[in-house]
N, C-alpha and C positions, 0 to 999 in steps of 0.2 A: 546784069552787071555780076562779074565775077570779084570775091574778094579773097585777102593773105590770112590764113590763119595757122597757127602754128600746129602741127601736128599731135603732140605731146598733149597741149590743151585742148583739145577736143578729143581724143581718147582717152584722156584723164575723166572728162566730165562724162561721156559715152559708161565709161568704167563705174562710176557714180549711179548711173541710173541701172545699170543691167545688175549691179549690187543689190538694189532694191526694189527693183520691179520683176516679176516672175512672170515669164510669158506664160499664158493660159489659152486654152479654147475657147473658154467664156468670155474671154475680154478680148475682142479682136486689137483695140487700142494696146496691149501690154506688150504687142509684138511689134514695135513703131518709137522712134524718137522722132519726137517732133519739133521741129525748128520753128521758133513761133516770137516775135516781137525779142531776138534779140538776146535768146535764151532757148538751152536746150532743154525738154521736156521728158520726163517717162509718165505713163498714166495707166492704172489699173481702176477697176470699180470701186477699189477700197484703198489705195494707193496712191498716191502723186509726187513726184520729187521734182523741180527745175533748178536748174543750173547757171549761173551765167555766161552768156561768151557773147564778144563781139563778134557777132553775125547778123547785125540791123539790112547789110543788103543784099542779102538771102531773103528773097518771097516767104510766108510762111507756108512751111508744107511737113509731112511725114514721111518717113523711110521706111525699110526696113532695119530695124537694129542691128541684128546678127550679123546682116549682109557690111554695113556701115562700118562695121565694128570690126569685122573680120577684115576687110578690106585694108585699114588705116592702122589697124595693128601691125599688119606686116610690112608696111611702106617703111624706108629708110630717110623718106625726106623729111627735113627739119620744118618745112613750111609746104602747104600746099593751096591749092587755087578753088575756090568751091564757090558756085553758082548756078544756074540753072540753065539748060541748054537743050534744046528741041521738047519740051517737058518732062525730062527727066532733072535729075539733079546730079552735076557733073563735078567730078574730084580730080584733079590734074597735081599730079607731080612733077618731079624732071624725067620720068621716062616710064611713067605707069598714068592713065586714065582711067576709070572709070565713071558710068552713068546709071544711077539708080533711080528706078522708077518711083514716082512722087503719088501721094493721097493728099488731097486736101481736104478730105471730108472727117481728117482727123484730127481734132485740136485739142489742147489744151485749155479746163477751165480757168478763166481771166480771175474768178473768185480765188481761188487757190495761191493766187501768186498777190502776198502780203509783203510790200518792201517798206512798209512804213515800221521802222523799228521800235519805236515809242511805243507803240499798240502792243509788244511784246512784252510776257512777266518773263524774268528772272527765275529760272528753275534752281532748286536745291542742288549743292555741291551732291548732294548722297541718290542725284535720279538715276544715273548709269548703274549705278550697284542695286539698288532698290529693282530694278528690271528684270536684270540680270538673277538675282536671285527670287525672284518670284514669277517669271515668266514662264519656267517650264513647268510650274503648276498649271495653267492655263491648257486650254483645249482648243485649238481652231477650227475642230469640225463641229462645235457645237456656240452659237453665237450668245449665250448668253455665259459663258464661258471665257469665251476667245480674249479677254482683253483685262489687262491689271487693273485692279479698281484701287483709287488712291484715295483715303478719310481719313481727316483727324490727323494727320502726319504718316501714318502708317499704307504702304502698297500692298495690296493684297492679290494673290494669286489662287485660284479656285477650280476646282473640277468635279467629277463624280468619282476620283480616284486620288486626288491628292490637294492638297492646301498649301500656302506659304504665306510669309508676312514678312515687314520688313518695316521696323520703321525707319523714318528719314531724319529725325530729329525736330525739334520744335517749330524750327523755323517753317518746313513744311505746312505747318499748318496754316501759317498765313500765304503762304505764296500757292498752296490748292487751295482755297476755302469753300469749295463746295464738293463732293463729289464727282471724280474725274477718272474717265476711261481711257487706258492707253493701250494700242497693242503693242505686245512684245516684238513682233515685228521689226520693230523702226530701231532695236539696239544695234544692227549691223550699221545706222546711221549715226547712231548716238557715240557709238565707240571708236568710228574713224575720223569722223568730224568734228565728235565733241560742241554741239550744239549748247550755248546758254541761255538762251529762252524760249517761250513757248507761249501760244495763240489759242484759245478758243472761239471758233467763227463760225457760224451759218454748218456746226454737225462736223467740224473737221477738227483735230488735234495739230496744228502745226510746229514744227522743230524750225530753227533756224540759226544758223550758224555764223562765224565774222565775214564771214565772205559774200552772205546772201544765198547760199544751198538754202532749200527751204522743202522740209519733209513735211509730209501730209497725211495724215489715215484717219479713218472715218471715225469716229465718236461713237457713243450711244447717248438715242435720246430719252430713253429711260434708263431713270436714275437710279432705279431699284437693285441691292444685292443684296445677298446673304449675308453681311457680314458674321450675324450674330452665330449663322453655323459656319464662317470659318474662325471663330474663336475656339468656338465647341471642340471642333477636330483637333484646332493646338493648343488646348488647353492640356497642364500639366497632370498626367494622369494617375499622380502618388505613387506610381511604380517605382522602382528604383532606378538610379540614373550609374551607366556606365558611359565609359570613353573607346570609341575605336584606335586600331595603333596610329600612330602619326603617317605613314605612309602606305594607308591602306588604299589610298585610291590607286597605286601603283597595282596594288593585291586585285582591286578589279580589272584593273587593265589586262591582267596579265590572265582572268580567267574570260574576259567579252567572249573571245570567238569560242567559247565551250557553253558558253548561256544559254545558247537559242538562237535561232535563222536571223529574228527581226526584234527590233528595240521593243517592242511592244509586249513580245515574251518570254525574253531573256530575263533570267532571274536567277539568285543566286540562296545558298542556303547559308544560315551560319550557325555553329552549336558553339557557344562560349559556356567551360567549364574550366575547375581545376586549373587553373591560370593559363590558359589558353586559349584559342579563337581557330577553330577549324572550318574552312569555307570548302564546300562543294560546289560548281557547276555543272550542268550534266544536259547534253544537247539532246533535241527531237532523237536520235539516230543511235544513241547511248552513249557518244562522245562524254566523257567528263574531264574534269578538274577538279583537283584538292591543293589546298595547302594548308599550313599550319603558322598562326601568329603566336607569339609566347606572351605573357604579363599583361592581357586581360581578364580582370577581375569583377567575380559578379558574386555576389551572396549567394545564390540562386542560379541555377544551370538555366541555359537560356535558349531555346533552338527555333529558331525563327527562318520564313521565307519572302524577300522583299526582290522586286523589280531594279534589277541591277543599274541598268539608265538614269529611274528616278535617284537610287543611293549613291551614285556617281556624283548626280549635281548635287543632292546635299549637302557630300561632305566635303565639298569646295569650302563651305564655309561653318558649319557645323562643328559644334567643341563635345555638346553632351548630347546621348540617345536614353528614352525609356520604352518599354516595351509594354505595349497593354494586351486584351484579349484579341486584339484586330488590326492593331497599326502600330507604325516605329514613327513616334514624336522625338524630331531633333532641334537643339535649342546654341546659340550661340547671343551673344549680348547682339542688341537688335534683331534677333533673325529667329524664325520660327518654321518649322516644317513637318508633314504629317505625310508617309508614304503607307499605305493600304501593305499588308501582310498576304503572302497567298499562299496558294495550295502547292506542297512539294512537286 
């Protein structure tokens, strides 16, 4: 049996899955889109996403994501016929036909499809901002630091080299009554589809939007998190407070190509004295960039080096800065961040 589907609706659904599921060799399912029980699904070991689509007439199966996406994206037809033919998924437009091999051994976990909206809890309005301004401090390569931790109304991001916190408001204390771990990888879904509710169930954190698209990411069974360490790293050092120029993000952008060949090693050196700031960025091969900003005042001269990527993330919100012996602490109302100082 073949059914008619709007091509754009199908492409849009595939795009949402592609935006949130990263294909990897470790997860065979991550390379496929799953048509199951009238919905489109994408799945890896740690993330799942399900999108409603009227494909009830198509038997459950999985097909290669990129192949299906490339075919549909390049078609001009408004509608297509979709169904099974000789064991393949057949897609037919006005002048073009494709058959894509299917797999029936790849399925989407039914436990991740929670359609009872009454089970979900409202998200605080500050949820997206909290993830944005703490997620950069997480380290996806270390499981202990791979997720934002929400506790007592505050979101924390922490790794061995950086830390950040964002106070989400008093209502967040009630909306997240216990320690909650959220992967910053969900930020793309949050910013694009603006989910308003969440649910924690069977080790998964679910987000749902108004059209019942559901993003699911694994949470943590171990609720232990070094909140005291995070607070210590973010504490006021008692050192002099200073401000950076309001357009300093543009300065960093100009310096970026000269600061190093990868994000992990890119760094800039700042020298503040005599009512001016001098920035120097030097690449491994000796290429360098210098820029002077005037009107930056400190009582005592300051000279420090910091990772450019981290500083670029921090200055999006920070207003004031302090330098201690080994770190830069940045603050704004409801926001704190710490970046370690680098060797020159």
